[in-house]
N, C-alpha and C positions, 0 to 999 in steps of 0.2 A: 504494500500500500504506500502510495506516495502522494503528498499534498503539495501542489504548486499554486497556491492561491495567493494573489496579490492583495495585501491588506493595507489599510491606512491605520497607522499606529499612533496613539496619543503620546505626547511628550510633555515634559514639565512646563506648565504655564503656557502650553500651546506653542512653545518655541523648540527649535532643534538645538538642544543644549546637552552637554555632558552631564548626566545625573550623578551627583555625588551622594551616595547613600550606601548603607549596608546591603549585602546580597539579600535577595528575597528568600525568606524562610520557605523551605520545601517540605511539606508534610508527606510522609510515605503514602498515606491513603489517597491524598490528592494527586500525587504523582502516579500512583497505580491507575486511578480513574482517567487521568490525562492519557496515559498509554492505551487504555481500552478505547477511549474516544477517538484517538488519532492514529493508532497503530493496529487497532483491532484485537489486542490481547493485553493481558495484565503482566505484572512483574513476577518473575520467578525468584530473582535474587538481585539485591543491590550490591554491586561489586566495589565501587569506590565513590567518593564524593570530595570534590575540591571546590573551595569557596574563595573567590577573590572579588572581582567586579561582577562576575557571574557565578552561578551555582552549577557546576558541571558534574553530572552523575552518570557513572557507568552502570549499565543494567543488563542482566540476562533476562530476556522475556520468557514467558511460560513455554513458548515453543523451542527455547534454547538459543534463539537469535540474540547476538550481542549488539547493543546500541549505546549511544551516548546522548543524554538529554541535557540541554543547556537552557537554564532559566535566568532571565535578566530583566532589567527595567526596559520598558518600551521606549524606543526612539525611532524616528522616521528613517534615519540613515540605515538602520538594520535591514530594511527592505532591499535597498540597493546592494548591501553587503551579501545578502542571501542570493540575489540574482547573479552576482559575480561568482560566488561559490558554485552555484549550479552550472553556470556557463563553463567554468574551468573544468569541472568534473566531466561535463559532456564533451569537452575538447580533448580529454585524455590526460589532463594534468593530475599528478598524484595527490589526491586529497580525498577525504571521506565523502561517500555519497550522502547527499542531503535527503533524508527520508520524509521529514515533515517540515514545512515552512513555518514561519512564525505564527503561532496560535496562542490565544489567551491562556494565561496560567495565573490565577489569583489576581494580584495587582500588577503582574508583569506579563511577559510573553515567554514561550518556550519553543524550541525546535528540537528535532531529533536527527541524528546522522548515524551511519554505520560505524561500528567500532573497528579501528585498525590497531592491531597489537604487534609488538615486536619492534625491531629496529633499534639502532643506537642513537644516542643523543648527539654524537659526533660521527662524521664519516670516517672511513678507515684512515684517511689522510690527516685526521685530527683538526687542528685549527687552520689548516690551509684554506685560503679564501676561495680557491678554484671551484669546488663543488657548490658552495653556497651561492657564489656569483652566477655560475652557469644555471643553477636551478631557478634563480630569480629572473635571469634573462629568458628562460623558457616560459615562465609564468607571464611575463610582460608581453612576450610574443603572442601568446594564446588569449590574453585577457580581452574582454569586450571593450568597445569604445565608451568613454564616459557619457557621451551625448545620448546614448540609448538607454541610460539608467536614470533612476530617480536621484535625489540629492544625497550626497555622502557627507554633507555638512552636519555638524561641525567635525573637522578632523580631530582625531585624538591629540591632546595637548603636547605629547612628546614628539609629534611628527611635524607640527607647524605652529608658528606663533600667530595668534589672532591680532587684529588691529585693536589695540588697547589704549591709544593715546600715550600718556606719559608712563603708564604701567608697563613693565617688562613681561611679567609672568602671568599666564593663565592659571586658573584654579586647577589643581591636580584632580584627576578623576578618581584617585585612590586614597587621598588624604584630606582631612578637613582642616586646611590651613591656607591662609592668604599669604602666598610667598612674597608679595610686594610689601607686606608689613614686617618681614623679617630682615633685619639689618645685616647686610653683607653675606658672604665675603665680597668685597668690592670687585675683585677680578672675575668672579663668577657672574655678577650683575653686568659687568662690562662686556664679557663674552656673550651673554645672552642678548644684550642690547645690540651688539654688533651683528650677531647672526640674524636677529629679527629684522633689522633694517635692511640687510642684504637680501633676505628671502622675500621681504615685502616689495622689493624693487624688481622682482622677477616678472618677465613678460612671456615666459615659456608656456607651451600648450600642455594642459594636463593629460595624463594617461592614468590607467588603473594599475595599482600596485598593492603590495602588502606592506603595512606600516609597522609591523613588529616581527621582522625577519631575523629571528635569532634562535638559539639552540632549543629553548623550551617549546617552541612551536613547530619543530621539525624533527623528523625521524629518518634514519638513513639505513640503507642496505648496502654495505660497502661504501663506495663513493657515489652511489645513486640515491636520489631522494625517494624515500618510501612514501612519505606523507607530509603534507603541510597542514597545520591546524590554525585555529583562531581567526576565522574569516570575518569576525566582527571588526578586525583591524584593517579592513580594506580601506584604501584612500585613493582619492583623485588628486594627483599632484604632478609636477613636471617629472620627467624621467630622471633628471639629475637629482631631484629631491628624494625620490623613492630610493634610488641607488645610494645616495649619500647617507641616508639614515641607516640603511642596511650595512654599509661599509663601516659605520661607527659602532654597530651593536652586534654583528652577526655571531661572534664566538662567546658572547657573555653567558655565564652560568651563575646560579645562586652562589654567592660567596667567591666567585671567580673573577677573572680580569676581563675587561672590555678590550676591544681591538686597539692595538697600538697604532701609531702613525703609519708605520711600515705595513701593518696588516690592512689598514684602511686603503692605503695606496695599492696594495696587491689586489684587493677586492675590486677597486675601480678599474685596474688594468685587466683583470680577468673578465669582468663584466663587459667592457667594451670589446674585448676580443671575442667573447661569446656572441655578442650582438653584431659583430663584424662592422663596427662603426666607431669612430673616435668621437669623444666629447670635445666640443669647442672649449677654448679657454674660459669663456663665460660659464658654460655648463660645469666645468670642473670646479670653478669657484663656488657655484651654487651648490654642488654636491658636498663640498667641504663645509659650507655654511650650514647645510641641513644637518650634517653630522655634529657640527659644533653646537647647534641648537639642542639636539637630542641630548648630548652629554652635559651641557651646561644646565639644562632643565633638570636632569636627574641630579646633578651636583647641588643645585639649589634646594631640591626636595630633601636630599640627604642632610644638608646643613640645617634646614628648618626643623627636621624631626629627630635627627641624631646628634647634631652639634658638630659634625665632621663631614668631610667630603672624601669619597673614595672612587668615584667614577671618572675623575678628571683631576689633573694637576695644573697648577698655574703655568708651568713651563709648557706642558702639552697644549693648554688652551691658546697660548701665544703662537705656537707653531700651526695649530689648526686655523687660527685667525689669519695668519700670514697666507696660508694656502687658499683661504676663502677670499682673499683680497680685502680683508678688513682688519689688517694689523694695526697695532697702536701707532698713533701719529707722534 
């Protein structure tokens, strides 16, 4: 059974905004009924449950079929995200089959997809950028045009700075803190401001990409991508921005290290080789600015909630700024 129904979803105060709230509580009996309603059978066993911005639940249905149900707050952009997910699966890109589109679940919405098990969190080649970049190039080659989709606004805050006037930082989607009210570090604020200004000057044409292209959302069979997850992170941005974000984050693990300058450069080189086209000097600057935004936004969140920064150093921020064409004057 597969549901491909286009829905209009409510969002906070009628606006397309990132909702900052705790994950929706998922009662087992309510989840069982939802599965009966939209999958035609109930739950045999709950296998796992992961809560962050969404509530992601692995299930063995009564027939023995394994699925994943994802429950989250409603937002209009999720419709376009689901359309991209379905289109890429249909084009043969390695991702789970979407079994149920967004359907009501309590105060939120839920979807269901086939469960993909196995695979490694890193390819056989480890932190080498080549498989990550080549897989992203494959995705972008197969992705639909943004003009045929609904709105993907607002972009997740770690992917793109909004127009905020004098304020630098958007509100995080996962923490209840106004980053603009947190004093310093000055070099992080300076890096974020420089990246924001450079990205907002872009006149590039948007494409469809994945805005959270890193180890937690990918599984590998050798050096081949087995599956990509988290299709709520679909974005419409210039190719340089999509690739620049991925180049800055791709090898990050919980408690691990983000991409070095050299690894980010390797990613950019591997991506343009896979796409068989070179980025212009302007696109390269934009890619580095996108990575700088991602890392400085994370750094600001870390300082605001932990009192220290570990995703970026001041020295590295200066080098990323230089490559983005926004070095200190």
